[in-house]
C-alpha positions as CSV (number, residue, x, y, z in Angstrom):
1,X,-14.6,43.2,17.7
2,X,-12.3,43.3,20.4
3,X,-9.1,45.7,19.5
4,X,-6.2,46.2,20.6
5,X,-4.2,49.8,19.9
6,X,-0.1,50.3,21.3
7,X,0.7,53.9,21.0
8,X,-1.8,56.8,21.8
9,X,0.0,59.4,19.4
10,X,-1.6,61.0,16.9
11,X,-2.3,57.7,14.8
12,X,-3.7,55.8,17.8
13,X,-5.6,58.0,19.0
14,X,-7.3,59.2,16.5
15,X,-7.9,55.2,15.9
16,X,-9.2,55.1,19.2
17,X,-12.2,58.0,18.3
18,X,-13.3,56.4,15.1
19,X,-13.1,52.5,16.7
20,X,-15.4,53.0,19.4
21,X,-17.3,55.3,17.4
22,X,-17.9,52.4,14.9
23,X,-18.8,50.1,18.1
24,X,-15.4,47.8,18.7
25,X,-14.2,47.4,21.8
26,X,-11.4,49.3,22.0
27,X,-8.6,48.6,24.7
28,X,-5.5,51.3,24.4
29,X,-1.9,51.3,25.9
30,X,0.9,53.8,25.9
31,X,4.5,53.2,27.5
32,X,3.4,56.2,30.5
33,X,0.6,53.5,31.8
34,X,-3.5,52.8,31.6
35,X,-3.2,56.0,34.2
36,X,-2.3,59.0,31.5
37,X,-4.9,57.6,29.5
38,X,-8.1,58.8,31.7
39,X,-8.9,61.3,29.0
40,X,-8.7,59.4,26.6
41,X,-10.8,56.8,28.2
42,X,-13.9,59.1,28.8
43,X,-13.9,61.4,25.7
44,X,-14.2,57.1,23.9
45,X,-15.4,55.1,26.3
46,X,-11.8,52.7,25.4
47,X,-10.4,50.5,27.8
48,X,-6.8,51.9,29.5
49,X,-5.0,49.0,30.3
50,X,-0.9,48.7,30.1
51,X,0.5,47.6,26.8
52,X,1.1,43.7,27.4
53,X,-2.4,43.7,28.0
54,X,-3.5,45.9,24.6
55,X,-3.9,43.0,22.3
56,X,-6.0,40.4,25.1
57,X,-8.8,39.0,23.5
58,X,-7.4,41.3,20.4
59,X,-9.0,40.3,16.9
60,X,-7.0,42.9,16.2
61,X,-4.1,45.2,17.2
62,X,-2.5,48.4,16.3
63,X,0.8,48.4,16.7
64,X,1.7,52.5,16.6
65,X,4.4,53.6,18.3
66,X,8.2,54.6,17.1
67,X,10.2,52.8,15.2
68,X,13.2,52.8,17.9
69,X,10.5,51.6,20.5
70,X,9.5,48.1,19.0
71,X,12.5,46.7,20.6
72,X,11.2,47.5,24.3
73,X,7.7,46.8,24.2
74,X,7.2,43.9,26.4
75,X,8.4,40.7,25.4
76,X,5.0,37.7,25.0
77,X,2.9,40.9,23.1
78,X,0.8,39.5,21.7
79,X,0.2,36.2,23.8
80,X,-3.4,36.3,24.6
81,X,-4.3,37.9,21.2
82,X,-7.4,35.5,19.4
83,X,-6.6,33.3,17.2
84,X,-5.6,34.3,13.4
85,X,-5.6,38.3,15.0
86,X,-4.7,40.9,12.6
87,X,-1.3,42.8,13.6
88,X,-1.3,46.0,12.1
89,X,2.0,48.6,11.8
90,X,2.0,52.0,11.0
91,X,4.9,52.8,12.0
92,X,8.0,54.0,9.8
93,X,12.0,54.4,10.2
94,X,12.8,58.5,10.3
95,X,17.1,58.0,11.1
96,X,16.9,61.1,13.1
97,X,14.6,60.4,15.0
98,X,15.0,56.3,15.6
99,X,19.0,56.4,14.7
100,X,20.2,54.2,12.5
101,X,18.4,50.8,11.6
102,X,21.6,48.8,9.8
103,X,19.4,46.0,9.3
104,X,17.1,48.4,7.2
105,X,19.7,50.9,5.2
106,X,22.2,47.8,4.6
107,X,20.4,44.9,5.1
108,X,17.6,46.6,2.7
109,X,14.9,45.1,5.3
110,X,11.5,46.9,4.1
111,X,10.5,48.7,7.9
112,X,7.5,46.3,8.7
113,X,9.7,43.4,7.7
114,X,11.4,44.9,10.6
115,X,9.0,45.6,13.5
116,X,7.7,42.0,11.9
117,X,11.1,40.1,12.9
118,X,10.7,41.6,16.3
119,X,6.9,41.1,17.2
120,X,7.7,37.1,16.0
121,X,4.2,37.9,14.8
122,X,3.1,38.5,10.9
123,X,2.1,42.1,10.5
124,X,0.2,44.4,7.8
125,X,1.2,47.7,7.6
126,X,-1.7,50.4,7.2
127,X,-1.6,53.9,7.6
128,X,1.8,54.9,7.9
129,X,1.1,56.7,5.2
130,X,-1.6,58.7,6.5
131,X,-1.7,62.4,8.2
132,X,-3.6,61.3,11.3
133,X,-6.0,64.2,11.3
134,X,-8.0,62.6,8.1
135,X,-8.3,59.5,10.5
136,X,-10.9,61.9,11.6
137,X,-11.8,64.4,9.2
138,X,-11.4,62.5,5.8
139,X,-14.3,59.9,6.2
140,X,-16.6,59.1,2.7
141,X,-19.1,56.6,1.7
142,X,-18.3,53.8,-0.7
143,X,-18.7,55.4,-4.1
144,X,-18.0,59.0,-3.3
145,X,-15.1,60.6,-5.7
146,X,-13.5,61.5,-3.1
147,X,-12.7,58.9,-0.6
148,X,-8.5,58.8,-0.2
149,X,-7.3,54.8,-0.5
150,X,-4.9,53.6,1.6
151,X,-2.4,51.6,0.0
152,X,-2.2,48.2,2.5
153,X,1.1,45.6,2.8
154,X,1.1,42.2,3.8
155,X,1.6,38.6,3.7
156,X,-1.2,37.2,5.6
157,X,-4.2,37.1,3.2
158,X,-6.6,36.5,5.7
159,X,-5.5,39.6,8.4
160,X,-5.2,42.2,5.6
161,X,-8.9,41.2,4.2
162,X,-9.7,41.7,7.5
163,X,-7.1,45.4,7.7
164,X,-9.2,46.5,4.8
165,X,-12.3,45.5,5.5
166,X,-11.8,47.5,8.7
167,X,-10.3,50.4,6.6
168,X,-13.3,50.0,4.4
169,X,-15.6,51.0,7.5
170,X,-13.8,53.5,9.0
171,X,-14.2,55.6,5.4
172,X,-11.6,54.7,3.5
173,X,-11.0,52.2,0.0
174,X,-7.6,50.6,0.3
175,X,-4.8,49.2,-2.2
176,X,-3.3,46.1,-2.1
177,X,0.6,46.4,-2.4
178,X,1.5,43.1,-2.5
179,X,4.2,41.6,0.6
180,X,6.2,42.9,3.5
181,X,9.0,42.7,1.0
182,X,7.4,44.9,-1.1
183,X,6.4,47.7,1.0
184,X,9.1,49.7,0.2
185,X,6.4,51.6,-1.5
186,X,5.0,52.8,0.5
187,X,7.4,53.7,2.8
188,X,8.5,57.2,3.9
189,X,9.8,59.5,0.4
190,X,7.3,57.9,-1.7
191,X,5.2,58.9,-4.1
192,X,2.3,57.6,-2.3
193,X,3.5,58.6,0.8
194,X,1.2,61.3,2.6
195,X,-0.9,61.2,-0.7
196,X,-4.7,62.4,-0.5
197,X,-6.1,60.2,-2.8
198,X,-8.8,57.9,-4.9
199,X,-7.6,54.7,-5.5
200,X,-6.2,55.3,-9.2
201,X,-3.8,57.5,-8.0
202,X,-2.7,55.7,-5.0
203,X,-1.7,52.5,-8.0
204,X,0.1,55.3,-9.7
205,X,2.1,56.2,-7.7
206,X,3.0,52.9,-6.1
207,X,4.1,52.1,-9.3
208,X,5.9,54.9,-9.6
209,X,8.2,54.7,-6.5
210,X,11.5,53.7,-6.7
211,X,13.3,50.9,-4.5
212,X,16.6,53.1,-3.2
213,X,16.1,54.8,-0.3
214,X,15.6,58.4,-0.7
215,X,19.0,60.5,1.1
216,X,16.2,62.0,3.4
217,X,15.2,59.1,5.4
218,X,19.2,57.3,5.1
219,X,20.9,57.5,8.5
């Protein structure tokens, strides 16, 4: 597949490494310009581009930037993407880093719903509670008892299915956590956030989540 990755930090960089290794055509962008991605491009064979070019022709686009940077992404970010493009949001709201976002704290929007509104396109929430190094170190074949399961939320069922298939190919199981309005179950401070466990343990952690935002994640 053609995959665009916007954000080349720990998650974005390691997804670039794994997805190119699987044979996907990856275009990667950051906020500093393609010339700063020469080393990653040389290592992986990915194509460094400007952010507004990353989605061109892409069947999957990964947005993996700090939440505070989402409103500053170029307008028309997804223009030119393939029809039915699946957009993965890996982001989390950390008030100490992002500043207080009233729509999340006062209006009760889930973090990915807030991002979705800024992007103007449905998103699938995935990888938000995943340790970046695990993307490289912890893939396991299907059926392996040590295979980690990742929670995945979203309203677009076709896009969610594509994302879950991609995660499976990366070496991880998935658990469908429902729509974006239920994605609070996998936000920071919940039992599943950062959990390295299989499907049943992830399901149990999701059930144990509280909709009340923990004090450590309020501005």
